A tleap script that builds the chain and sets N, CA, C and O, in Angstrom:
source leaprc.protein.ff14SB
mol = sequence {
  NMET LYS THR GLN ASN ILE ILE GLN GLU LYS
  SER PHE LEU PHE ALA ILE ARG ILE VAL ASN
  THR TYR LYS TYR LEU ASN ASN GLU LYS LYS
  GLU PHE VAL LEU SER LYS GLN LEU LEU ARG
  SER GLY THR SER ILE SER ALA ASN LEU GLU
  GLU ALA LEU GLY GLY GLN SER THR ALA ASP
  PHE VAL ALA LYS LEU SER ILE SER TYR LYS
  GLU ALA ARG GLU PRO LEU TYR TRP ILE ARG
  LEU LEU HIE ALA THR ASP TYR LEU SER GLU
  GLN ALA ARG GLU SER LEU THR ASN ASP CYS
  GLU GLU LEU CYS LYS ILE MET SER LYS HIE
  TRP SER GLN GLN ARG LYS THR ALA CTHR
}
set mol.1.N position { 1.085 -4.185 -23.157 }
set mol.1.CA position { -0.618 -3.487 -22.826 }
set mol.1.C position { -1.135 -4.298 -21.909 }
set mol.1.O position { -1.228 -4.521 -20.702 }
set mol.2.N position { -1.339 -4.538 -22.643 }
set mol.2.CA position { -2.320 -5.950 -22.377 }
set mol.2.C position { -2.462 -6.907 -20.811 }
set mol.2.O position { -3.573 -7.322 -20.479 }
set mol.3.N position { -1.415 -7.139 -20.075 }
set mol.3.CA position { -1.182 -6.919 -19.134 }
set mol.3.C position { -0.894 -5.967 -18.018 }
set mol.3.O position { -0.851 -6.137 -16.799 }
set mol.4.N position { -0.695 -4.841 -18.831 }
set mol.4.CA position { -1.033 -3.999 -17.778 }
set mol.4.C position { -2.790 -3.981 -17.411 }
set mol.4.O position { -3.356 -4.093 -16.323 }
set mol.5.N position { -3.249 -3.826 -18.542 }
set mol.5.CA position { -4.414 -3.838 -18.352 }
set mol.5.C position { -5.564 -5.756 -16.749 }
set mol.5.O position { -6.145 -5.957 -15.682 }
set mol.6.N position { -5.193 -6.185 -17.616 }
set mol.6.CA position { -5.502 -7.417 -16.901 }
set mol.6.C position { -5.105 -6.609 -14.855 }
set mol.6.O position { -5.933 -6.669 -13.946 }
set mol.7.N position { -3.309 -5.811 -14.689 }
set mol.7.CA position { -3.690 -6.051 -13.594 }
set mol.7.C position { -3.552 -4.749 -12.809 }
set mol.7.O position { -3.086 -4.301 -11.761 }
set mol.8.N position { -4.429 -4.285 -14.251 }
set mol.8.CA position { -5.769 -2.485 -13.531 }
set mol.8.C position { -7.586 -2.820 -12.589 }
set mol.8.O position { -8.359 -2.394 -11.731 }
set mol.9.N position { -7.316 -4.043 -13.756 }
set mol.9.CA position { -8.566 -5.014 -13.984 }
set mol.9.C position { -8.743 -5.545 -12.325 }
set mol.9.O position { -9.663 -5.277 -11.552 }
set mol.10.N position { -7.765 -6.221 -12.134 }
set mol.10.CA position { -7.024 -6.834 -11.333 }
set mol.10.C position { -7.246 -6.584 -10.155 }
set mol.10.O position { -8.049 -6.936 -9.290 }
set mol.11.N position { -6.008 -5.602 -10.304 }
set mol.11.CA position { -5.975 -4.412 -8.754 }
set mol.11.C position { -7.321 -3.926 -8.731 }
set mol.11.O position { -7.795 -3.908 -7.595 }
set mol.12.N position { -8.104 -3.514 -9.670 }
set mol.12.CA position { -9.771 -3.249 -10.051 }
set mol.12.C position { -10.236 -3.259 -8.613 }
set mol.12.O position { -10.270 -2.504 -7.641 }
set mol.13.N position { -10.659 -4.786 -9.044 }
set mol.13.CA position { -11.620 -6.342 -8.587 }
set mol.13.C position { -11.436 -6.507 -7.036 }
set mol.13.O position { -12.336 -6.867 -6.278 }
set mol.14.N position { -9.946 -6.147 -6.605 }
set mol.14.CA position { -9.387 -6.730 -5.527 }
set mol.14.C position { -9.856 -5.600 -4.397 }
set mol.14.O position { -10.135 -5.873 -3.230 }
set mol.15.N position { -9.879 -4.427 -4.923 }
set mol.15.CA position { -9.843 -3.503 -4.474 }
set mol.15.C position { -11.699 -3.209 -4.306 }
set mol.15.O position { -11.933 -2.582 -3.273 }
set mol.16.N position { -12.433 -3.406 -4.778 }
set mol.16.CA position { -13.865 -2.962 -4.232 }
set mol.16.C position { -13.893 -4.850 -3.389 }
set mol.16.O position { -15.024 -5.017 -2.932 }
set mol.17.N position { -13.508 -5.390 -3.280 }
set mol.17.CA position { -13.597 -6.638 -2.748 }
set mol.17.C position { -13.297 -6.176 -1.190 }
set mol.17.O position { -14.141 -6.533 -0.368 }
set mol.18.N position { -12.152 -5.402 -0.705 }
set mol.18.CA position { -12.147 -5.048 0.495 }
set mol.18.C position { -12.994 -3.863 1.206 }
set mol.18.O position { -13.472 -3.807 2.339 }
set mol.19.N position { -13.009 -2.847 0.033 }
set mol.19.CA position { -14.541 -2.084 0.180 }
set mol.19.C position { -15.351 -2.845 1.328 }
set mol.19.O position { -15.244 -2.940 2.550 }
set mol.20.N position { -16.490 -3.502 0.034 }
set mol.20.CA position { -16.921 -4.002 0.816 }
set mol.20.C position { -16.803 -4.930 2.072 }
set mol.20.O position { -17.493 -4.737 3.073 }
set mol.21.N position { -15.757 -6.100 1.954 }
set mol.21.CA position { -15.309 -6.575 3.220 }
set mol.21.C position { -14.751 -5.639 4.426 }
set mol.21.O position { -14.308 -6.098 5.479 }
set mol.22.N position { -14.846 -4.181 4.093 }
set mol.22.CA position { -14.311 -3.390 5.265 }
set mol.22.C position { -16.240 -2.975 5.688 }
set mol.22.O position { -16.329 -2.605 6.859 }
set mol.23.N position { -17.160 -2.990 5.194 }
set mol.23.CA position { -18.585 -2.676 5.257 }
set mol.23.C position { -19.028 -3.487 6.004 }
set mol.23.O position { -19.663 -3.226 7.025 }
set mol.24.N position { -18.683 -4.840 5.493 }
set mol.24.CA position { -19.088 -6.150 6.489 }
set mol.24.C position { -18.168 -5.951 8.377 }
set mol.24.O position { -18.734 -5.744 9.451 }
set mol.25.N position { -17.102 -6.072 8.185 }
set mol.25.CA position { -16.682 -5.687 9.294 }
set mol.25.C position { -17.252 -4.522 9.760 }
set mol.25.O position { -17.745 -4.704 10.873 }
set mol.26.N position { -17.353 -3.628 9.432 }
set mol.26.CA position { -18.238 -2.671 10.201 }
set mol.26.C position { -19.538 -2.529 10.342 }
set mol.26.O position { -19.930 -1.870 11.305 }
set mol.27.N position { -20.497 -3.106 9.427 }
set mol.27.CA position { -21.379 -3.183 9.378 }
set mol.27.C position { -22.346 -4.738 10.607 }
set mol.27.O position { -23.545 -4.583 10.837 }
set mol.28.N position { -21.521 -6.161 11.266 }
set mol.28.CA position { -21.597 -6.437 10.701 }
set mol.28.C position { -21.236 -6.944 11.947 }
set mol.28.O position { -22.019 -7.336 12.812 }
set mol.29.N position { -19.651 -6.914 12.024 }
set mol.29.CA position { -19.051 -7.606 13.644 }
set mol.29.C position { -18.679 -6.363 14.284 }
set mol.29.O position { -17.792 -6.710 15.063 }
set mol.30.N position { -18.916 -4.573 14.458 }
set mol.30.CA position { -18.748 -3.743 14.807 }
set mol.30.C position { -16.986 -3.755 15.164 }
set mol.30.O position { -16.528 -3.407 16.253 }
set mol.31.N position { -16.126 -4.251 13.950 }
set mol.31.CA position { -15.099 -3.444 14.264 }
set mol.31.C position { -14.874 -2.480 12.717 }
set mol.31.O position { -15.136 -2.328 11.524 }
set mol.32.N position { -13.706 -1.744 14.721 }
set mol.32.CA position { -13.473 -0.756 12.671 }
set mol.32.C position { -12.079 -0.045 13.739 }
set mol.32.O position { -11.911 0.727 14.683 }
set mol.33.N position { -11.288 -0.968 12.771 }
set mol.33.CA position { -9.577 -0.622 13.741 }
set mol.33.C position { -9.169 -1.595 12.026 }
set mol.33.O position { -8.834 -1.387 10.860 }
set mol.34.N position { -9.429 -2.444 12.767 }
set mol.34.CA position { -7.940 -3.360 11.789 }
set mol.34.C position { -8.677 -2.950 10.382 }
set mol.34.O position { -7.963 -2.434 9.522 }
set mol.35.N position { -10.080 -3.154 10.100 }
set mol.35.CA position { -10.910 -3.042 9.678 }
set mol.35.C position { -10.043 -2.080 7.696 }
set mol.35.O position { -9.647 -2.304 6.552 }
set mol.36.N position { -10.380 -0.686 9.102 }
set mol.36.CA position { -9.809 0.220 8.599 }
set mol.36.C position { -8.043 0.377 7.715 }
set mol.36.O position { -7.499 1.177 6.954 }
set mol.37.N position { -7.758 -0.681 8.276 }
set mol.37.CA position { -6.163 -1.034 8.365 }
set mol.37.C position { -5.990 -1.656 6.793 }
set mol.37.O position { -5.105 -1.660 5.937 }
set mol.38.N position { -7.442 -2.204 6.940 }
set mol.38.CA position { -7.634 -4.082 6.159 }
set mol.38.C position { -7.601 -2.741 4.662 }
set mol.38.O position { -6.975 -2.775 3.603 }
set mol.39.N position { -8.262 -2.022 5.046 }
set mol.39.CA position { -8.862 -0.638 4.178 }
set mol.39.C position { -8.270 0.126 2.671 }
set mol.39.O position { -8.586 0.270 1.490 }
set mol.40.N position { -6.587 0.679 4.205 }
set mol.40.CA position { -6.064 1.519 3.375 }
set mol.40.C position { -5.451 0.738 2.193 }
set mol.40.O position { -5.825 0.817 1.023 }
set mol.41.N position { -4.041 -0.343 2.880 }
set mol.41.CA position { -3.904 -0.891 2.747 }
set mol.41.C position { -4.575 -2.060 0.791 }
set mol.41.O position { -4.238 -2.704 -0.202 }
set mol.42.N position { -5.080 -1.787 1.170 }
set mol.42.CA position { -5.736 -3.346 -0.396 }
set mol.42.C position { -6.273 -1.632 -1.121 }
set mol.42.O position { -5.812 -1.560 -2.260 }
set mol.43.N position { -6.783 -0.812 -0.886 }
set mol.43.CA position { -7.747 -0.525 -2.338 }
set mol.43.C position { -6.277 0.586 -2.710 }
set mol.43.O position { -6.226 1.034 -3.856 }
set mol.44.N position { -4.971 1.037 -1.555 }
set mol.44.CA position { -3.807 1.444 -2.780 }
set mol.44.C position { -3.332 0.740 -3.598 }
set mol.44.O position { -2.912 1.233 -4.645 }
set mol.45.N position { -3.263 -0.626 -3.356 }
set mol.45.CA position { -2.499 -1.460 -4.790 }
set mol.45.C position { -2.925 -0.754 -5.842 }
set mol.45.O position { -2.235 -0.271 -6.740 }
set mol.46.N position { -4.878 -0.682 -5.606 }
set mol.46.CA position { -5.063 -0.118 -7.163 }
set mol.46.C position { -4.155 1.194 -7.978 }
set mol.46.O position { -3.548 1.444 -9.019 }
set mol.47.N position { -4.793 2.122 -5.933 }
set mol.47.CA position { -4.129 3.157 -6.507 }
set mol.47.C position { -2.700 3.601 -7.532 }
set mol.47.O position { -2.591 4.053 -8.672 }
set mol.48.N position { -1.651 3.176 -6.371 }
set mol.48.CA position { -0.188 3.056 -6.459 }
set mol.48.C position { -0.091 2.306 -8.127 }
set mol.48.O position { 1.008 2.191 -8.670 }
set mol.49.N position { -1.087 1.943 -8.654 }
set mol.49.CA position { -0.619 1.472 -9.972 }
set mol.49.C position { -1.320 1.608 -10.442 }
set mol.49.O position { -1.613 0.572 -11.038 }
set mol.50.N position { -2.244 2.708 -10.724 }
set mol.50.CA position { -2.954 3.548 -11.995 }
set mol.50.C position { -0.936 4.375 -11.896 }
set mol.50.O position { -0.063 4.398 -12.764 }
set mol.51.N position { -0.933 4.987 -10.236 }
set mol.51.CA position { 0.535 6.061 -10.398 }
set mol.51.C position { 1.405 5.853 -11.277 }
set mol.51.O position { 2.102 6.676 -11.870 }
set mol.52.N position { 1.346 3.974 -11.430 }
set mol.52.CA position { 2.446 3.362 -12.398 }
set mol.52.C position { 2.457 3.527 -12.905 }
set mol.52.O position { 3.447 4.149 -13.290 }
set mol.53.N position { 0.887 3.141 -14.196 }
set mol.53.CA position { 0.553 2.884 -15.506 }
set mol.53.C position { 1.030 4.941 -16.607 }
set mol.53.O position { 1.550 5.222 -17.687 }
set mol.54.N position { 0.357 5.858 -15.295 }
set mol.54.CA position { 1.182 6.908 -15.546 }
set mol.54.C position { 2.982 7.775 -15.261 }
set mol.54.O position { 3.543 8.808 -14.896 }
set mol.55.N position { 3.169 6.510 -15.723 }
set mol.55.CA position { 4.567 7.168 -15.153 }
set mol.55.C position { 5.320 7.474 -16.795 }
set mol.55.O position { 5.165 7.117 -17.963 }
set mol.56.N position { 6.339 8.512 -15.850 }
set mol.56.CA position { 6.867 9.249 -17.361 }
set mol.56.C position { 8.459 9.055 -18.334 }
set mol.56.O position { 9.264 9.687 -19.018 }
set mol.57.N position { 8.070 7.300 -17.621 }
set mol.57.CA position { 9.820 6.574 -18.887 }
set mol.57.C position { 9.244 5.533 -17.914 }
set mol.57.O position { 8.345 5.561 -17.074 }
set mol.58.N position { 10.105 4.611 -18.350 }
set mol.58.CA position { 10.165 2.748 -18.337 }
set mol.58.C position { 11.100 2.711 -16.755 }
set mol.58.O position { 10.924 1.804 -15.942 }
set mol.59.N position { 12.207 3.999 -16.499 }
set mol.59.CA position { 11.850 3.509 -15.413 }
set mol.59.C position { 10.946 4.061 -14.050 }
set mol.59.O position { 9.932 3.706 -13.448 }
set mol.60.N position { 11.606 4.767 -13.989 }
set mol.60.CA position { 9.577 6.341 -13.687 }
set mol.60.C position { 8.697 4.727 -13.438 }
set mol.60.O position { 8.582 4.277 -12.298 }
set mol.61.N position { 8.081 3.919 -14.764 }
set mol.61.CA position { 6.740 3.060 -14.905 }
set mol.61.C position { 7.610 1.456 -13.201 }
set mol.61.O position { 7.121 0.927 -12.203 }
set mol.62.N position { 8.970 1.406 -13.898 }
set mol.62.CA position { 9.400 0.238 -12.916 }
set mol.62.C position { 9.179 0.590 -11.600 }
set mol.62.O position { 8.565 -0.377 -11.147 }
set mol.63.N position { 9.338 1.535 -10.573 }
set mol.63.CA position { 9.660 2.199 -9.730 }
set mol.63.C position { 8.096 2.609 -9.276 }
set mol.63.O position { 8.209 2.846 -8.073 }
set mol.64.N position { 7.427 2.704 -9.455 }
set mol.64.CA position { 5.714 2.645 -9.666 }
set mol.64.C position { 5.814 1.091 -9.220 }
set mol.64.O position { 5.797 0.516 -8.132 }
set mol.65.N position { 5.876 0.862 -9.973 }
set mol.65.CA position { 4.821 -0.585 -9.715 }
set mol.65.C position { 5.678 -1.966 -8.750 }
set mol.65.O position { 5.223 -2.915 -8.112 }
set mol.66.N position { 7.202 -1.459 -9.061 }
set mol.66.CA position { 7.496 -2.155 -7.237 }
set mol.66.C position { 7.099 -2.034 -6.660 }
set mol.66.O position { 6.634 -2.979 -6.022 }
set mol.67.N position { 6.743 0.087 -6.076 }
set mol.67.CA position { 6.097 0.279 -4.635 }
set mol.67.C position { 4.951 -0.214 -4.665 }
set mol.67.O position { 4.455 0.229 -3.629 }
set mol.68.N position { 3.496 -1.402 -5.603 }
set mol.68.CA position { 2.488 -0.936 -5.171 }
set mol.68.C position { 2.760 -2.491 -5.400 }
set mol.68.O position { 1.652 -3.023 -5.352 }
set mol.69.N position { 3.421 -3.144 -5.554 }
set mol.69.CA position { 3.530 -4.549 -5.297 }
set mol.69.C position { 4.311 -5.708 -3.943 }
set mol.69.O position { 4.276 -6.887 -3.589 }
set mol.70.N position { 5.084 -4.163 -3.509 }
set mol.70.CA position { 5.233 -3.537 -2.537 }
set mol.70.C position { 3.354 -3.838 -1.057 }
set mol.70.O position { 2.967 -4.241 0.040 }
set mol.71.N position { 3.027 -3.266 -2.252 }
set mol.71.CA position { 2.018 -2.254 -1.176 }
set mol.71.C position { 0.945 -3.802 -1.372 }
set mol.71.O position { -0.053 -4.007 -0.681 }
set mol.72.N position { 1.198 -4.268 -1.912 }
set mol.72.CA position { -0.147 -5.906 -2.108 }
set mol.72.C position { 0.335 -6.710 -0.961 }
set mol.72.O position { -0.533 -7.462 -0.519 }
set mol.73.N position { 1.840 -6.775 -0.167 }
set mol.73.CA position { 2.133 -7.670 0.723 }
set mol.73.C position { 1.115 -6.977 2.380 }
set mol.73.O position { 0.647 -7.612 3.325 }
set mol.74.N position { 1.115 -6.049 2.198 }
set mol.74.CA position { 0.004 -5.885 3.448 }
set mol.74.C position { -0.829 -6.067 3.807 }
set mol.74.O position { -1.240 -6.286 4.947 }
set mol.75.N position { -1.545 -5.972 2.241 }
set mol.75.CA position { -3.602 -6.172 3.367 }
set mol.75.C position { -3.775 -8.499 3.537 }
set mol.75.O position { -4.812 -9.159 3.612 }
set mol.76.N position { -2.026 -9.092 3.532 }
set mol.76.CA position { -2.065 -10.669 3.024 }
set mol.76.C position { -2.563 -10.003 5.105 }
set mol.76.O position { -3.507 -9.934 5.892 }
set mol.77.N position { -1.282 -9.736 4.991 }
set mol.77.CA position { -1.297 -8.887 6.612 }
set mol.77.C position { -2.795 -9.082 7.924 }
set mol.77.O position { -3.009 -9.664 8.987 }
set mol.78.N position { -3.538 -8.127 6.912 }
set mol.78.CA position { -4.442 -7.504 7.575 }
set mol.78.C position { -5.654 -8.847 7.381 }
set mol.78.O position { -6.619 -9.114 8.097 }
set mol.79.N position { -5.299 -9.332 6.484 }
set mol.79.CA position { -6.664 -10.272 6.366 }
set mol.79.C position { -6.048 -11.849 6.931 }
set mol.79.O position { -6.676 -12.904 7.030 }
set mol.80.N position { -4.909 -11.628 7.180 }
set mol.80.CA position { -4.572 -13.305 8.312 }
set mol.80.C position { -5.073 -13.550 9.934 }
set mol.80.O position { -5.414 -14.541 10.580 }
set mol.81.N position { -4.913 -11.987 10.246 }
set mol.81.CA position { -4.878 -11.292 11.411 }
set mol.81.C position { -6.529 -11.413 11.601 }
set mol.81.O position { -6.853 -12.374 12.299 }
set mol.82.N position { -7.761 -10.501 11.035 }
set mol.82.CA position { -8.851 -10.796 11.086 }
set mol.82.C position { -8.971 -11.608 10.795 }
set mol.82.O position { -7.754 -11.559 10.619 }
set mol.83.N position { -9.323 -12.826 10.386 }
set mol.83.CA position { -9.033 -14.623 10.790 }
set mol.83.C position { -8.352 -14.999 12.026 }
set mol.83.O position { -8.952 -15.341 13.045 }
set mol.84.N position { -7.433 -14.947 11.942 }
set mol.84.CA position { -7.302 -15.612 13.147 }
set mol.84.C position { -7.799 -14.565 14.972 }
set mol.84.O position { -7.826 -15.101 16.080 }
set mol.85.N position { -8.097 -13.131 14.693 }
set mol.85.CA position { -8.743 -12.820 15.641 }
set mol.85.C position { -10.714 -13.551 15.034 }
set mol.85.O position { -11.492 -12.604 15.140 }
set mol.86.N position { -11.065 -14.156 14.793 }
set mol.86.CA position { -12.210 -14.871 14.282 }
set mol.86.C position { -13.484 -13.546 13.259 }
set mol.86.O position { -14.634 -13.830 12.924 }
set mol.87.N position { -12.895 -12.421 13.041 }
set mol.87.CA position { -13.160 -11.807 12.184 }
set mol.87.C position { -13.754 -11.736 10.708 }
set mol.87.O position { -14.587 -11.113 10.048 }
set mol.88.N position { -12.957 -12.603 10.613 }
set mol.88.CA position { -13.013 -12.589 8.526 }
set mol.88.C position { -12.980 -14.207 8.216 }
set mol.88.O position { -11.820 -14.619 8.201 }
set mol.89.N position { -13.885 -15.140 7.985 }
set mol.89.CA position { -14.219 -16.759 7.972 }
set mol.89.C position { -12.786 -16.922 7.268 }
set mol.89.O position { -11.898 -16.249 6.744 }
set mol.90.N position { -13.191 -18.494 7.651 }
set mol.90.CA position { -11.960 -19.229 6.845 }
set mol.90.C position { -11.909 -19.316 4.778 }
set mol.90.O position { -10.980 -19.130 3.991 }
set mol.91.N position { -13.241 -19.646 4.586 }
set mol.91.CA position { -13.906 -18.737 3.741 }
set mol.91.C position { -13.003 -17.578 2.572 }
set mol.91.O position { -12.252 -17.578 1.597 }
set mol.92.N position { -13.906 -16.461 3.750 }
set mol.92.CA position { -13.266 -15.175 3.233 }
set mol.92.C position { -11.831 -15.561 3.613 }
set mol.92.O position { -11.414 -16.332 2.749 }
set mol.93.N position { -11.229 -15.413 4.232 }
set mol.93.CA position { -10.130 -15.065 4.409 }
set mol.93.C position { -9.187 -16.227 2.729 }
set mol.93.O position { -8.427 -15.704 1.914 }
set mol.94.N position { -9.386 -16.959 2.721 }
set mol.94.CA position { -9.146 -18.704 1.720 }
set mol.94.C position { -9.592 -16.801 0.255 }
set mol.94.O position { -9.067 -15.728 -0.043 }
set mol.95.N position { -10.321 -17.283 0.056 }
set mol.95.CA position { -10.386 -15.792 -1.092 }
set mol.95.C position { -9.454 -14.790 -1.554 }
set mol.95.O position { -8.757 -14.560 -2.542 }
set mol.96.N position { -9.799 -14.165 -0.148 }
set mol.96.CA position { -9.584 -12.396 -0.044 }
set mol.96.C position { -7.727 -12.926 -0.205 }
set mol.96.O position { -7.134 -12.055 -0.841 }
set mol.97.N position { -7.062 -13.746 0.093 }
set mol.97.CA position { -5.173 -14.014 0.035 }
set mol.97.C position { -5.586 -14.719 -1.197 }
set mol.97.O position { -4.805 -14.259 -2.030 }
set mol.98.N position { -6.349 -15.559 -1.800 }
set mol.98.CA position { -6.044 -15.762 -2.982 }
set mol.98.C position { -5.688 -14.519 -4.223 }
set mol.98.O position { -4.915 -14.558 -5.180 }
set mol.99.N position { -6.519 -13.553 -3.783 }
set mol.99.CA position { -6.685 -12.694 -5.003 }
set mol.99.C position { -5.640 -11.789 -4.162 }
set mol.99.O position { -5.773 -10.660 -4.635 }
set mol.100.N position { -5.001 -11.761 -3.492 }
set mol.100.CA position { -4.585 -10.840 -3.579 }
set mol.100.C position { -2.763 -11.797 -3.552 }
set mol.100.O position { -1.789 -11.077 -3.771 }
set mol.101.N position { -2.638 -12.558 -3.417 }
set mol.101.CA position { -1.282 -13.530 -4.003 }
set mol.101.C position { -1.091 -13.302 -6.138 }
set mol.101.O position { -0.263 -13.037 -7.010 }
set mol.102.N position { -2.407 -13.618 -5.948 }
set mol.102.CA position { -2.274 -14.075 -7.294 }
set mol.102.C position { -2.061 -12.967 -8.693 }
set mol.102.O position { -1.746 -13.334 -9.825 }
set mol.103.N position { -2.452 -10.882 -8.049 }
set mol.103.CA position { -2.360 -9.908 -8.174 }
set mol.103.C position { -0.430 -9.605 -7.531 }
set mol.103.O position { 0.185 -8.541 -7.601 }
set mol.104.N position { 0.031 -10.817 -7.013 }
set mol.104.CA position { 1.509 -10.499 -6.388 }
set mol.104.C position { 1.989 -11.169 -7.694 }
set mol.104.O position { 2.827 -10.776 -8.506 }
set mol.105.N position { 1.366 -12.089 -7.680 }
set mol.105.CA position { 2.565 -13.193 -8.406 }
set mol.105.C position { 2.521 -12.362 -10.266 }
set mol.105.O position { 3.344 -12.856 -11.036 }
set mol.106.N position { 1.731 -11.359 -10.780 }
set mol.106.CA position { 1.130 -10.650 -11.831 }
set mol.106.C position { 2.184 -10.016 -11.306 }
set mol.106.O position { 3.190 -10.616 -10.927 }
set mol.107.N position { 2.045 -8.845 -11.248 }
set mol.107.CA position { 2.681 -7.873 -11.031 }
set mol.107.C position { 4.662 -7.716 -10.526 }
set mol.107.O position { 5.500 -6.819 -10.613 }
set mol.108.N position { 4.645 -9.804 -9.771 }
set mol.108.CA position { 6.015 -8.884 -10.185 }
set mol.108.C position { 6.370 -10.314 -11.002 }
set mol.108.O position { 7.458 -10.762 -10.641 }
set mol.109.N position { 5.801 -10.996 -11.857 }
set mol.109.CA position { 6.308 -11.436 -13.014 }
set mol.109.C position { 6.385 -9.681 -14.155 }
set mol.109.O position { 7.250 -9.350 -14.965 }
set mol.110.N position { 5.496 -9.160 -13.856 }
set mol.110.CA position { 5.916 -8.655 -14.722 }
set mol.110.C position { 6.456 -7.170 -14.821 }
set mol.110.O position { 6.450 -6.491 -15.847 }
set mol.111.N position { 7.057 -6.670 -13.221 }
set mol.111.CA position { 7.619 -5.540 -13.083 }
set mol.111.C position { 9.727 -5.787 -13.144 }
set mol.111.O position { 10.695 -5.038 -13.280 }
set mol.112.N position { 9.458 -7.527 -12.914 }
set mol.112.CA position { 11.499 -8.330 -13.689 }
set mol.112.C position { 11.022 -8.121 -15.107 }
set mol.112.O position { 12.003 -7.653 -15.686 }
set mol.113.N position { 10.202 -8.206 -15.816 }
set mol.113.CA position { 9.832 -7.896 -17.230 }
set mol.113.C position { 10.348 -7.148 -17.525 }
set mol.113.O position { 11.006 -6.997 -18.554 }
set mol.114.N position { 10.112 -6.274 -16.400 }
set mol.114.CA position { 10.079 -4.754 -17.165 }
set mol.114.C position { 11.159 -4.190 -16.209 }
set mol.114.O position { 10.938 -2.991 -16.040 }
set mol.115.N position { 12.353 -4.655 -15.452 }
set mol.115.CA position { 13.094 -4.513 -14.639 }
set mol.115.C position { 13.853 -5.349 -15.973 }
set mol.115.O position { 15.064 -5.357 -16.191 }
set mol.116.N position { 13.636 -5.490 -16.139 }
set mol.116.CA position { 14.715 -6.115 -17.217 }
set mol.116.C position { 15.395 -5.229 -18.957 }
set mol.116.O position { 16.476 -5.179 -19.542 }
set mol.117.N position { 13.623 -4.538 -19.242 }
set mol.117.CA position { 14.199 -4.636 -20.374 }
set mol.117.C position { 13.823 -2.876 -19.884 }
set mol.117.O position { 13.008 -2.144 -20.444 }
set mol.118.N position { 14.358 -2.664 -19.153 }
set mol.118.CA position { 14.707 -0.596 -18.411 }
set mol.118.C position { 16.652 -0.901 -18.877 }
set mol.118.O position { 17.591 -0.483 -19.554 }
set mol.119.N position { 16.165 -2.070 -17.765 }
set mol.119.CA position { 18.402 -1.718 -17.984 }
set mol.119.C position { 19.017 -2.044 -18.677 }
set mol.119.O position { 20.211 -1.747 -18.632 }
savepdb mol mol.pdb
quit
């Protein structure tokens, strides 16, 4: 349960960072297309995780956590693309990437542990 709270908190904080990055990209850089993709993918991690935490069984939880993990990979692409096209600085890219990769590692580890328990 403690690990779930860590994942829940970190994914929510990441979603906040993504919303703030989206606002920056819209207001300062006048970028409206790629930033929307980042917003959708970056906030869906936490939303899918919340759904997993409400799973009706361990198998349901593991399945939904798996979806959340796969969703966590997508923002990495948009972050990389926004950096490569000069919308995000190297510092912003590195910071967002590190946070996203940390989420992926935590979820992957927890997902593996839960799969072993479920079988």
